[in-house]
C-alpha positions as a Markdown table, in Angstrom:
| # | Residue | x | y | z |
|---|---|---|---|---|
| 1 | Unk | -4.4 | 19.8 | 6.2 |
| 2 | Unk | -0.8 | 20.2 | 7.4 |
| 3 | Unk | 2.1 | 17.9 | 6.2 |
| 4 | Unk | 2.2 | 15.9 | 9.4 |
| 5 | Unk | -1.4 | 15.2 | 9.3 |
| 6 | Unk | -1.3 | 14.2 | 5.8 |
| 7 | Unk | 1.7 | 11.8 | 6.4 |
| 8 | Unk | -0.2 | 10.3 | 9.1 |
| 9 | Unk | -3.1 | 9.6 | 7.1 |
| 10 | Unk | -1.1 | 8.2 | 4.4 |
| 11 | Unk | 0.6 | 5.9 | 6.8 |
| 12 | Unk | -2.9 | 4.7 | 8.2 |
| 13 | Unk | -3.9 | 4.2 | 4.5 |
| 14 | Unk | -0.7 | 2.1 | 3.7 |
| 15 | Unk | -1.0 | -0.1 | 6.8 |
| 16 | Unk | -4.8 | -0.8 | 6.0 |
| 17 | Unk | -4.1 | -1.6 | 2.6 |
| 18 | Unk | -1.4 | -4.2 | 3.3 |
| 19 | Unk | -3.6 | -5.6 | 5.8 |
| 20 | Unk | -6.1 | -6.2 | 3.1 |
| 21 | Unk | -4.1 | -9.1 | 1.9 |
| 22 | Unk | -4.7 | -12.7 | 3.2 |
| 23 | Unk | -2.5 | -15.8 | 3.5 |
| 24 | Unk | -5.2 | -17.8 | 2.0 |
| 25 | Unk | -5.6 | -18.4 | -1.7 |
| 26 | Unk | -9.4 | -18.4 | -2.8 |
| 27 | Unk | -11.1 | -18.5 | -6.1 |
| 28 | Unk | -10.2 | -16.0 | -8.8 |
| 29 | Unk | -13.6 | -14.9 | -9.4 |
| 30 | Unk | -14.1 | -13.8 | -5.8 |
| 31 | Unk | -15.8 | -10.5 | -6.0 |
| 32 | Unk | -13.6 | -7.5 | -5.0 |
| 33 | Unk | -15.7 | -6.1 | -2.2 |
| 34 | Unk | -15.9 | -9.6 | -0.7 |
| 35 | Unk | -12.4 | -10.2 | -0.9 |
| 36 | Unk | -11.6 | -6.9 | 1.0 |
| 37 | Unk | -14.1 | -7.5 | 3.5 |
| 38 | Unk | -12.8 | -11.1 | 4.2 |
| 39 | Unk | -9.2 | -10.5 | 4.1 |
| 40 | Unk | -9.4 | -7.5 | 6.1 |
| 41 | Unk | -10.8 | -9.2 | 9.2 |
| 42 | Unk | -8.5 | -12.1 | 8.9 |
| 43 | Unk | -5.3 | -10.3 | 8.8 |
| 44 | Unk | -6.2 | -7.6 | 11.4 |
| 45 | Unk | -6.7 | -10.6 | 13.6 |
| 46 | Unk | -3.5 | -11.9 | 12.7 |
| 47 | Unk | -1.6 | -8.8 | 13.2 |
| 48 | Unk | -3.1 | -8.3 | 16.6 |
| 49 | Unk | -1.8 | -11.7 | 17.8 |
| 50 | Unk | 1.8 | -11.2 | 16.2 |
| 51 | Unk | 3.7 | -9.1 | 18.8 |
| 52 | Unk | 6.7 | -8.9 | 16.6 |
| 53 | Unk | 4.9 | -7.5 | 13.6 |
| 54 | Unk | 2.8 | -5.1 | 15.8 |
| 55 | Unk | 6.0 | -3.7 | 17.4 |
| 56 | Unk | 7.4 | -3.0 | 13.9 |
| 57 | Unk | 10.1 | -5.5 | 13.5 |
| 58 | Unk | 11.1 | -4.8 | 10.0 |
| 59 | Unk | 12.3 | -8.2 | 9.1 |
| 60 | Unk | 9.0 | -9.6 | 10.3 |
| 61 | Unk | 7.0 | -7.0 | 8.2 |
| 62 | Unk | 9.3 | -7.8 | 5.2 |
| 63 | Unk | 8.3 | -11.6 | 5.5 |
| 64 | Unk | 4.8 | -10.7 | 5.9 |
| 65 | Unk | 4.7 | -8.3 | 2.8 |
| 66 | Unk | 6.5 | -10.9 | 0.5 |
| 67 | Unk | 4.5 | -13.9 | 1.5 |
| 68 | Unk | 1.0 | -12.4 | 2.1 |
| 69 | Unk | 0.8 | -8.8 | 0.4 |
| 70 | Unk | 2.6 | -8.6 | -2.8 |
| 71 | Unk | 0.7 | -11.5 | -4.3 |
| 72 | Unk | -2.4 | -9.5 | -4.0 |
| 73 | Unk | -1.0 | -6.2 | -5.5 |
| 74 | Unk | -0.1 | -5.1 | -8.8 |
| 75 | Unk | 3.0 | -3.6 | -7.4 |
| 76 | Unk | 4.7 | -3.0 | -11.0 |
| 77 | Unk | 1.5 | -0.9 | -11.9 |
| 78 | Unk | 1.7 | 0.9 | -8.7 |
| 79 | Unk | 5.2 | 1.8 | -9.0 |
| 80 | Unk | 4.8 | 2.8 | -12.8 |
| 81 | Unk | 1.8 | 4.9 | -12.0 |
| 82 | Unk | 3.8 | 6.8 | -9.2 |
| 83 | Unk | 6.8 | 7.3 | -11.5 |
| 84 | Unk | 4.5 | 8.6 | -14.3 |
| 85 | Unk | 5.6 | 9.1 | -17.9 |
| 86 | Unk | 9.2 | 8.7 | -17.0 |
| 87 | Unk | 8.8 | 5.0 | -16.5 |
| 88 | Unk | 8.3 | 4.2 | -20.2 |
| 89 | Unk | 12.2 | 5.8 | -20.6 |
| 90 | Unk | 13.5 | 3.7 | -17.7 |
| 91 | Unk | 15.7 | 0.8 | -18.4 |
| 92 | Unk | 14.8 | -2.5 | -17.0 |
| 93 | Unk | 17.5 | -2.2 | -14.5 |
| 94 | Unk | 16.2 | 1.3 | -13.6 |
| 95 | Unk | 12.7 | -0.1 | -13.3 |
| 96 | Unk | 13.6 | -3.0 | -11.0 |
| 97 | Unk | 15.7 | -0.7 | -8.6 |
| 98 | Unk | 12.7 | 1.8 | -8.6 |
| 99 | Unk | 10.3 | -1.1 | -7.4 |
| 100 | Unk | 12.7 | -2.4 | -4.8 |
| 101 | Unk | 13.4 | 1.0 | -3.3 |
| 102 | Unk | 9.7 | 2.2 | -3.3 |
| 103 | Unk | 8.9 | -1.3 | -1.7 |
| 104 | Unk | 11.3 | -0.7 | 1.0 |
| 105 | Unk | 9.9 | 2.8 | 1.5 |
| 106 | Unk | 6.3 | 1.7 | 1.8 |
| 107 | Unk | 7.4 | -1.3 | 4.1 |
| 108 | Unk | 9.3 | 0.9 | 6.5 |
| 109 | Unk | 6.1 | 3.4 | 6.7 |
| 110 | Unk | 4.0 | 0.0 | 7.1 |
| 111 | Unk | 6.2 | -1.1 | 10.0 |
| 112 | Unk | 5.5 | 2.1 | 11.9 |
| 113 | Unk | 1.8 | 2.0 | 11.4 |
| 114 | Unk | 1.3 | -1.4 | 12.7 |
| 115 | Unk | 2.1 | -0.4 | 16.3 |
| 116 | Unk | -1.3 | 1.7 | 15.7 |
| 117 | Unk | -3.5 | -1.5 | 15.1 |
| 118 | Unk | -5.8 | -2.1 | 18.0 |
| 119 | Unk | -9.6 | -2.6 | 17.7 |
| 120 | Unk | -10.2 | -1.2 | 14.1 |
| 121 | Unk | -12.7 | -3.0 | 12.0 |
| 122 | Unk | -13.6 | -2.1 | 8.3 |
| 123 | Unk | -16.8 | -1.6 | 6.8 |
| 124 | Unk | -17.3 | -2.2 | 3.3 |
| 125 | Unk | -19.9 | -0.2 | 1.5 |
| 126 | Unk | -22.1 | -1.6 | -1.5 |
| 127 | Unk | -20.0 | -2.0 | -4.5 |
| 128 | Unk | -20.9 | 0.2 | -7.4 |
| 129 | Unk | -19.8 | -2.0 | -10.5 |
| 130 | Unk | -21.2 | -3.9 | -13.4 |
| 131 | Unk | -20.6 | -7.7 | -13.7 |
| 132 | Unk | -18.3 | -7.2 | -16.7 |
| 133 | Unk | -16.2 | -4.2 | -15.2 |
| 134 | Unk | -12.5 | -5.2 | -15.1 |
| 135 | Unk | -11.5 | -1.9 | -12.8 |
| 136 | Unk | -13.5 | -1.2 | -9.8 |
| 137 | Unk | -13.3 | 1.3 | -6.7 |
| 138 | Unk | -14.0 | -0.8 | -3.3 |
| 139 | Unk | -15.2 | 1.8 | -0.9 |
| 140 | Unk | -14.6 | 1.2 | 3.0 |
| 141 | Unk | -14.6 | 2.9 | 6.2 |
| 142 | Unk | -12.0 | 2.0 | 9.0 |
| 143 | Unk | -14.2 | 2.0 | 12.4 |
| 144 | Unk | -12.4 | 2.4 | 15.8 |
| 145 | Unk | -11.4 | 5.2 | 18.0 |
| 146 | Unk | -12.5 | 8.6 | 16.8 |
| 147 | Unk | -14.2 | 9.4 | 13.5 |
| 148 | Unk | -14.4 | 7.0 | 10.6 |
| 149 | Unk | -11.8 | 6.8 | 8.1 |
| 150 | Unk | -12.7 | 6.9 | 4.4 |
| 151 | Unk | -10.3 | 4.1 | 2.7 |
| 152 | Unk | -10.9 | 3.1 | -0.9 |
| 153 | Unk | -9.1 | 0.7 | -3.0 |
| 154 | Unk | -8.5 | 0.6 | -6.8 |
| 155 | Unk | -8.7 | -2.8 | -8.0 |
| 156 | Unk | -8.2 | -4.7 | -11.4 |
| 157 | Unk | -9.1 | -8.0 | -12.4 |
| 158 | Unk | -6.6 | -10.5 | -13.6 |
| 159 | Unk | -6.4 | -14.0 | -14.5 |
| 160 | Unk | -5.4 | -14.8 | -10.8 |
| 161 | Unk | -8.0 | -12.7 | -9.2 |
| 162 | Unk | -8.6 | -8.9 | -8.0 |
| 163 | Unk | -5.4 | -7.0 | -7.3 |
| 164 | Unk | -4.9 | -3.6 | -5.6 |
| 165 | Unk | -3.0 | -0.9 | -7.3 |
| 166 | Unk | -3.9 | 2.3 | -5.5 |
| 167 | Unk | -5.5 | 3.4 | -2.5 |
| 168 | Unk | -7.4 | 6.5 | -1.1 |
| 169 | Unk | -7.6 | 7.8 | 2.3 |
| 170 | Unk | -10.0 | 10.9 | 3.0 |
| 171 | Unk | -9.9 | 11.8 | -0.7 |
| 172 | Unk | -6.0 | 11.5 | -1.1 |
| 173 | Unk | -4.7 | 8.9 | -3.6 |
| 174 | Unk | -1.3 | 7.3 | -2.5 |
| 175 | Unk | -0.1 | 7.0 | -6.0 |
| 176 | Unk | -0.9 | 10.5 | -7.0 |
| 177 | Unk | 0.9 | 12.0 | -4.0 |
| 178 | Unk | 4.0 | 10.0 | -4.7 |
| 179 | Unk | 3.7 | 10.8 | -8.3 |
| 180 | Unk | 4.2 | 14.6 | -7.6 |
| 181 | Unk | 7.1 | 14.0 | -5.2 |
| 182 | Unk | 8.7 | 11.7 | -7.9 |
| 183 | Unk | 8.1 | 14.1 | -10.7 |
| 184 | Unk | 9.9 | 16.8 | -9.0 |
| 185 | Unk | 13.0 | 14.7 | -8.4 |
| 186 | Unk | 13.2 | 13.3 | -11.8 |
| 187 | Unk | 12.8 | 16.6 | -13.2 |
| 188 | Unk | 16.0 | 17.9 | -11.2 |
| 189 | Unk | 18.1 | 14.8 | -11.1 |
| 190 | Unk | 16.6 | 12.3 | -13.6 |
| 191 | Unk | 15.4 | 8.6 | -13.0 |
| 192 | Unk | 19.0 | 7.6 | -11.3 |
| 193 | Unk | 18.4 | 10.6 | -9.0 |
| 194 | Unk | 15.0 | 9.5 | -8.0 |
| 195 | Unk | 16.5 | 6.1 | -7.2 |
| 196 | Unk | 19.3 | 7.7 | -5.1 |
| 197 | Unk | 17.1 | 9.8 | -3.3 |
| 198 | Unk | 14.8 | 6.7 | -2.4 |
| 199 | Unk | 17.8 | 4.8 | -1.3 |
| 200 | Unk | 19.1 | 7.7 | 1.0 |
| 201 | Unk | 15.5 | 7.8 | 2.5 |
| 202 | Unk | 15.4 | 4.2 | 3.3 |
| 203 | Unk | 18.7 | 4.3 | 4.6 |
| 204 | Unk | 17.9 | 7.1 | 7.0 |
| 205 | Unk | 14.8 | 5.4 | 8.1 |
| 206 | Unk | 16.6 | 2.3 | 8.7 |
| 207 | Unk | 19.1 | 4.4 | 11.0 |
| 208 | Unk | 16.3 | 6.1 | 12.9 |
| 209 | Unk | 14.6 | 2.7 | 13.5 |
| 210 | Unk | 17.9 | 1.2 | 15.2 |
| 211 | Unk | 18.4 | 4.4 | 17.2 |
């Protein structure tokens, strides 16, 4: 698999992961597979009807993420897992900056992916889990044009309901992919170097969007 194909798959996985978060709050004990099935259908419908979001308007996407997505994602855990063992040595300020830059990176990736949403549907596979489990993998397939795309979610049970902390597309885990990239940057330039690198990537992405 070449880098362009991998990047496209990760973009698609991110887009659908973020789509799997609804603006409606349901009971905290809703089963994780039922949650994914319900909110995927609801939000896909909303995206298709919002021309600004579908066109990749970054301000609209940011508003969508903040209001509808972030409450359903353990983003601190996602960022910490991507940074790896170096997270424990980071200062509170560095952790906040890492989360902010990582979020911006993912949101800008997401805004580009939204333009590809058309007639996709999500098929949720039977959940393999015990009632007492507090961490599960919800396995789905994205159905649309072309072959079905495997898309799986790692989720954890919290007092406020199930939350996503990682996702997998065609066998590739998002956090693991970023962990490799981040480890190389930290090894060369430290945590501040990673923050600076992410900030530069976000600045470059913003400039490309305007051009």
